[in-house]
C-alpha positions in Angstrom: -19.3 -169.2 -13.3 -15.7 -171.0 -12.7 -15.6 -169.3 -8.8 -18.8 -170.9 -8.3 -17.5 -174.8 -9.5 -14.6 -174.8 -8.6 -15.6 -173.4 -4.2 -14.6 -176.3 -2.2 -18.0 -175.4 -0.6 -20.5 -178.4 -2.4 -20.6 -182.0 -1.8 -19.7 -184.0 -4.9 -23.3 -184.9 -5.3 -24.5 -181.1 -5.1 -21.8 -180.1 -7.6 -22.9 -182.5 -10.1 -26.6 -181.6 -9.7 -25.9 -177.5 -9.7 -23.1 -178.4 -13.1 -25.7 -180.4 -14.6 -28.7 -177.5 -14.6 -26.2 -174.6 -15.5 -25.1 -176.7 -18.0 -28.3 -177.2 -19.4 -29.0 -173.8 -19.4 -26.2 -173.1 -21.3 -26.8 -175.3 -24.2 -30.3 -174.1 -24.4 -28.7 -170.7 -24.8 -26.7 -171.6 -27.7 -29.6 -173.2 -29.2 -31.7 -170.0 -28.6 -28.4 -168.2 -30.5 -28.1 -170.4 -33.2 -32.1 -170.2 -33.7 -31.9 -166.3 -34.1 -28.9 -166.6 -36.0 -30.6 -168.4 -39.0 -34.0 -166.3 -38.5 -35.8 -168.9 -36.7 -37.3 -166.7 -34.0 -40.6 -168.2 -33.0 -39.0 -171.8 -32.4 -36.2 -169.9 -30.1 -38.6 -168.8 -27.9 -39.4 -172.0 -26.7 -35.7 -172.9 -26.5 -35.7 -169.3 -24.3 -38.5 -171.0 -22.3 -36.2 -173.9 -21.1 -33.4 -171.6 -20.3 -35.7 -169.5 -18.3 -37.0 -172.3 -16.1 -33.8 -173.4 -15.4 -32.7 -170.1 -14.6 -36.0 -169.9 -12.0 -34.9 -173.1 -10.6 -31.2 -172.6 -10.2 -31.8 -169.4 -8.5 -34.4 -171.0 -6.4 -31.9 -173.8 -5.4 -29.5 -170.9 -4.3 -31.9 -168.4 -2.7 -30.9 -168.8 0.9 -28.5 -171.5 2.3 -31.0 -171.9 5.0 -33.0 -173.3 2.6 -30.8 -175.2 0.1 -30.5 -178.4 2.0 -34.5 -179.1 1.8 -34.7 -177.8 -2.0 -31.9 -179.7 -2.9 -33.8 -183.0 -1.6 -36.8 -182.2 -3.4 -35.1 -181.2 -6.7 -32.4 -183.6 -6.8 -34.9 -186.5 -5.3 -38.4 -186.2 -4.9 -38.9 -185.0 -8.1 -36.4 -187.3 -9.8 -37.8 -190.5 -8.4 -41.8 -188.6 -9.2 -40.3 -188.5 -12.8 -39.2 -191.8 -13.3 -42.4 -193.3 -11.8 -44.1 -191.2 -14.0 -42.1 -192.4 -17.2 -42.2 -195.8 -16.2 -46.3 -195.7 -16.4 -45.3 -194.2 -20.3 -42.7 -196.7 -20.9 -45.1 -199.4 -20.3 -47.9 -198.1 -22.3 -45.5 -197.5 -25.6 -44.5 -201.3 -24.6 -47.9 -202.5 -24.5 -48.9 -200.6 -28.5 -45.4 -201.7 -29.8 -45.8 -205.4 -28.6 -45.4 -207.0 -31.5 -41.9 -205.8 -31.8 -39.1 -208.0 -30.9 -37.7 -208.0 -27.4 -34.6 -206.3 -28.6 -36.0 -203.9 -30.3 -38.3 -203.0 -27.5 -35.0 -202.2 -24.7 -34.9 -198.3 -25.6 -38.1 -198.5 -23.3 -38.5 -201.6 -21.3 -35.0 -200.4 -19.9 -36.9 -197.4 -18.6 -39.4 -199.6 -17.0 -39.1 -199.7 -13.1 -39.0 -203.0 -10.8 -42.1 -203.5 -8.9 -40.0 -203.0 -5.3 -38.3 -199.7 -7.2 -41.6 -198.0 -7.3 -43.1 -199.4 -3.5 -39.7 -197.5 -2.4 -40.4 -194.8 -4.2 -44.2 -194.4 -3.8 -43.9 -194.9 0.0 -40.9 -192.8 0.8 -43.1 -189.5 -0.3 -46.5 -189.6 0.4 -49.0 -188.2 -3.1 -50.2 -185.2 -0.9 -46.4 -184.1 -0.3 -45.5 -184.8 -4.3 -48.0 -182.4 -5.2 -47.4 -179.5 -2.4 -43.3 -180.4 -3.8 -44.5 -179.9 -7.5 -46.6 -176.5 -7.0 -43.4 -175.3 -5.3 -41.0 -175.8 -8.0 -44.1 -174.8 -10.6 -43.0 -171.7 -12.8 -45.7 -169.2 -10.7 -44.5 -170.0 -7.3 -40.8 -170.2 -8.8 -41.4 -166.6 -10.3 -43.1 -165.1 -7.5 -40.1 -166.2 -4.5 -37.4 -164.9 -6.3 -39.4 -161.6 -7.6 -40.5 -160.5 -3.9 -37.3 -161.8 -2.2 -34.6 -159.2 -1.1 -32.2 -160.1 -3.2 -31.0 -157.2 -5.7 -31.2 -157.9 -9.5 -34.4 -160.0 -9.3 -37.1 -157.7 -8.5 -37.7 -157.3 -12.4 -37.9 -160.9 -13.5 -41.9 -161.0 -14.1 -40.9 -159.1 -16.9 -39.1 -162.6 -18.3 -43.1 -163.8 -17.6 -44.3 -162.9 -20.9 -41.8 -164.4 -22.8 -42.8 -167.4 -21.1 -46.4 -166.9 -21.9 -45.5 -166.8 -25.5 -43.3 -169.9 -26.0 -46.2 -171.6 -24.1 -48.7 -170.5 -26.9 -46.1 -171.7 -29.7 -45.4 -174.5 -27.5 -48.8 -175.9 -27.4 -49.8 -174.7 -30.9 -53.1 -173.2 -29.6 -54.6 -170.1 -32.3 -52.5 -167.4 -30.7 -49.7 -169.3 -31.2 -50.1 -170.5 -34.5 -51.5 -166.8 -35.7 -48.4 -164.9 -34.0 -46.3 -165.7 -37.0 -49.2 -164.8 -39.7 -50.1 -161.1 -38.5 -45.6 -160.4 -38.4 -46.0 -161.4 -42.2 -49.2 -159.8 -42.7 -47.5 -156.1 -42.3 -45.6 -153.5 -44.1 -42.1 -154.7 -45.3 -40.7 -151.8 -42.6 -42.8 -152.8 -40.0 -42.4 -156.3 -40.6 -38.7 -156.0 -40.6 -37.9 -153.7 -37.9 -40.0 -155.6 -35.5 -38.1 -158.8 -36.5 -35.1 -156.8 -35.0 -36.3 -155.9 -32.0 -38.0 -159.7 -31.5 -34.0 -160.7 -32.8 -32.8 -158.4 -29.5 -35.3 -159.0 -27.2 -34.6 -162.8 -27.6 -30.4 -162.0 -26.8 -31.2 -159.9 -24.1 -33.3 -162.3 -22.4 -30.9 -165.3 -22.7 -28.1 -162.7 -21.3 -30.9 -161.8 -18.7 -30.7 -165.1 -17.2 -27.0 -165.6 -17.9 -26.6 -162.7 -15.4 -29.6 -163.9 -13.3 -27.3 -167.1 -12.5 -24.5 -165.9 -12.2 -25.8 -163.3 -9.4 -27.5 -166.0 -7.9 -24.2 -168.2 -7.2 -21.7 -165.5 -6.5 -23.9 -164.1 -3.9 -25.2 -167.4 -2.6 -20.8 -168.2 -1.8 -20.0 -164.1 -1.4 -18.4 -163.3 -4.5 -17.5 -159.8 -6.0 -20.2 -159.7 -8.6 -18.2 -157.1 -9.9 -17.1 -158.3 -13.1 -20.8 -159.2 -13.8 -21.8 -155.6 -13.7 -19.0 -155.0 -16.5 -20.6 -157.6 -18.5 -23.8 -156.1 -18.1 -22.8 -152.6 -19.9 -21.1 -154.1 -22.0 -23.9 -156.1 -23.7 -25.9 -152.9 -24.0 -23.5 -151.4 -25.7 -23.3 -154.5 -28.2 -27.1 -154.3 -28.2 -27.7 -150.8 -28.9 -28.4 -151.3 -32.6 -31.0 -153.4 -32.1 -32.5 -151.0 -29.5 -32.4 -148.2 -32.1 -34.7 -150.4 -34.3 -37.1 -151.1 -31.1 -36.9 -147.4 -30.9 -38.3 -147.2 -35.3 -40.5 -149.6 -35.0 -42.5 -148.2 -31.7 -42.7 -145.0 -33.8 -43.7 -146.6 -36.5 -46.4 -148.8 -34.9 -47.5 -146.6 -31.8 -46.1 -142.8 -32.9 -43.2 -143.3 -29.5 -40.2 -140.9 -30.6 -38.8 -141.3 -26.9 -36.0 -143.9 -26.0 -36.8 -146.3 -23.4 -34.7 -146.0 -20.1 -32.5 -148.4 -18.2 -30.7 -151.7 -19.7 -31.7 -154.2 -21.6 -30.8 -156.3 -19.2 -32.1 -156.9 -16.0 
């Protein structure tokens, strides 16, 4: 990402916003890998969901130079102010519920309250209808659809990452699908369970690196930087993940009787 960060194309504010978004995705990627290292694959799904959302927003911002300014304004100003107003209401409710505490103990919450003038300024600056429109355009479904239908190569198959997002949603919200997935795995035979664990591990690692490559491609294409190093890295990752692909093939044979290896790359 260095060529992107060092480019003179960006204003200082743009660099802070884009850098913060890219850094957040990188931190969550590290969390996924650490959780995988300790066998916590279901919790890794939650962190992977954050990586995917950050990646989609980063790529959406940089999809086209003609849309960049408007989308940057929506993301860094309109949605930011909307979030501050929502947090204000939640902080006010918390202060009310904990009114028995001393003033100093409430500072972590009262410091997040907006003044009446600030709240009015944010509210008047953008209509509620326009905020709803912007929130919808930055929602997961629209981000995925917009990027997958774009002319940019490399994003056509991005919808394949949606199943991981859906799985993470079940886990995060603790619905019965989410809480039963680990139980289903534990109920399988030892051989089936072990190969399925390795397949799941490989998919998580593949996903977060695929998302890294997507962020890199979005950044490089926006600035017209040669993408050859990205493609070389993708090929290297295929080699690194080949043992997990073997585990995936073995599990598919056990579960479905499939004997043919899948074609294509691990990474998008």
